[in-house]
N, C-alpha and C positions, 0 to 999 in steps of 0.2 A: 587323667585325673580331672574330675569335674569341679571347678571352683565356683564361688558365688557369682562371679562376673562372666561366666561362660554360658553359652547355649550350644550344646552339642547336637549336630545334625548327622543323621545316618541315612543313606539311600541304598536300597537293596533291590535286586531283580527278583521278580516273582515267577520266573521260569527256571525252576531248579530240577535236578534229576530225581528220580523216584526214591532213591535211598535217602536223600536229604529230606524229602517230604515225610517219609516214615519216621525219621529221627525226630523231626519237629513235632509230628503228631503225638509222639509219646510225652511231650512236655505239656500238652493241653489238659485242662481240667475236664471233668465229665460233661459239664454244661457247654463248654466250648466245642467238644467233640460232637455233642448233640446238635449244636448250631451248624456245624460244618455239614452234617448229614442232611440238613434241611435244604441245602442248596440243590436246585434242580439240575443245573449244568455242572459237569465234572470239573471244568476249568475253574468255575467260581468256587467250588468246594476246595480244590487244591490251593488256590490263591488265598482263601481265608485261612487255611491251616498254616501256610507259609507266613502270612502276615502276623498272625498271633504267636506262632512259634518263634519267629525272629524277635518280636517284641519281648517275649519272655526271656530269650537268651540275653538280649541287651540289658534288660532290667536286672536279671540275675547277676550279670557282670558288675553293674553299678552297686548293687546291694550286697554282693558277696555271698549269694545263696544259689542253690540249684534252680534252674529255670522252672521246674514243675512245682516249686515251693511258693512262687509268687502268687499272691491273691489280690483280686480286684473288687472294687465297689464301683457303682455307676451313679452318676448324677441324674437329675430329672430328665435331661435331654440325651442321656446315654453316654456322656463323657466319662471315660474310665479313670480311676484313681487307685492308688495303693491302699490296702487296708492295714490296720495295726498288725504286727509291730513295725511293718515296713514304712508306714506313713510318718513315723517319728524321724526318719532321716531326711524329710522335707524334699524328697526327690519328686519333681513334677515331670510329666511327659505328655506327649500328644503324638498322634499318628495320622497319616493320610495315605491314600493310594489312588493311582490312576492307571488303568490298563495293566501294563506289565511291571510297574515299579511300586515300591512302598517307601514312604518317607517317615522318619522318626525324629522327634525333637525331645531333648532332655535339659532340665535346669534345676537348680537348687533354690527352693524358697520363693520362686516366682511363677505365677500362672503363665501358661503359654498355649498357643495354638499354631498348627501348621497345616498348610494345604498345598496340593500339587495337582497339576493338570497337564495333559498332553496337548501340545499345540494342534488344533484342529478346527475346521469350520463349525460354527454353531448357528443354526438357522434362526434361532430365536434371539440372537444377540441384541437386535434393536429393541425388541419388546422387553427383554430383561433389563437393558440399560434404562429405559424410560420408567420402568416400575421400581427398580431397586437402587439406582445410583443417585447420589446427591447432585445438585446443580453443578458444583465445582468439578465433580468427576465427569459428568456429561460434557462439560465445556472442554476438559482436557482431552477426552477421547475424540471429540469432533475436530479439535485443533491439530490432532496428530496427522502426519502424512498418510495418504490413502493406503499405501502398502504396509503401514504399521498400525492401522486403526484396530484391526482385529486382535493383534497381539497385545495392544494396549488395553483393550477390553478384557482380555483374559487375565492380564496382570492385575487389573482392578478387581475382578471377580474373586480371584484366589486370595488377594490380600484382605478383602472384606470377609470372606469365609474364615480365614485364619483368625481374624479378630473376634468373630462371634464364637468360634471354637475356644479361643482363650477365655472368653467370658463364661463358657459352659452353657450358653443360651440357645445353641442351635440356630436354625433359621427363623425362630420365633421372634428374634430381635429385629426391630425395624431397620432395614439396611440403608434407607435413604437419609437417616438423621446423622450419619457420620461420614467422613471422607478419609480415604487413605491416600498417601503420597504415591505418585505414579512415576517418579523420576528414576534415575539410574540406580542399579542394584549394587550400591557401594557401601552404605552404612545404614543403620537403623534411623528411621524418621518418625516423628510423632503422628498419631492418629488425631484427627480433628472431629470433635463432636459438637454439633450445633447447640448452643445455649448451655454447654457444660464444659468449660475449659479445664476445670479442676479434674474431672474424670478423665478427660482426654490426655492430660499430662501424665497419667499412669501408664500409658500404652505406647509402645514403639513397634514399628513394622519394618522388616527388611525383606526385599525380594531377592531371589537368586535363581540360577539355572542349575538344577541338580545333575542332569544329563542332557545331551542334545535332544532337541525337539520337545522339551518339557519346561514349564515355568513353575516356580514355587515361591512360597512366602512363609515367614515365621513372624508371629506377633508375641511379644513377651512383656510382662509387667516391669515397669521401671526403666531407667535409662542406664547407659554405661556398660551394657553387656555386649559381648562380641560372639559371633558365630565361629565355631570350630569344626 
């Protein structure tokens, strides 16, 4: 049961047997199936079908309807939301994927965003940090032990992405005007926005490890919520 103070997190493998793929494909709308067919590589097509089908199954369970009955609308930057009459239940959701896993987040009456990445070397990490990170974030990453610097960079990046996804702004939002906490993944901590403490107080971020070798973060509106 999803309560007002919960943020539910679900993690799923995108390596599923063929029969499961076909089952989930049947839940997709015509436009989703058309989108799947536009992928050039078969693996990408399969993973798209699995991501969307699993999302529909989860939403169907929360809404009490069949997965193929769920209908979506999309914001200016592509963030999906439920259409009427499902939107009346105030169920908010977001999803992310990285290589072989998909991550889903659900809440009632609060906007949220989620992001996940596999731990891996990123050649452009230094350039990305200089361009997109706030001064506080840069200082925290540089102060990290050498063997933890890259994982700290990734934690920062996914927490920033989760925040702009919660806003529904995509990467058009200036990433260097706000700072995310980079501490231990134990409880939700507030986002800091330069020159706008009132707006910052609306958003809290929590990092977590969904499966080994991956890092993830969820950002949700308001405080007092707990991940389940």
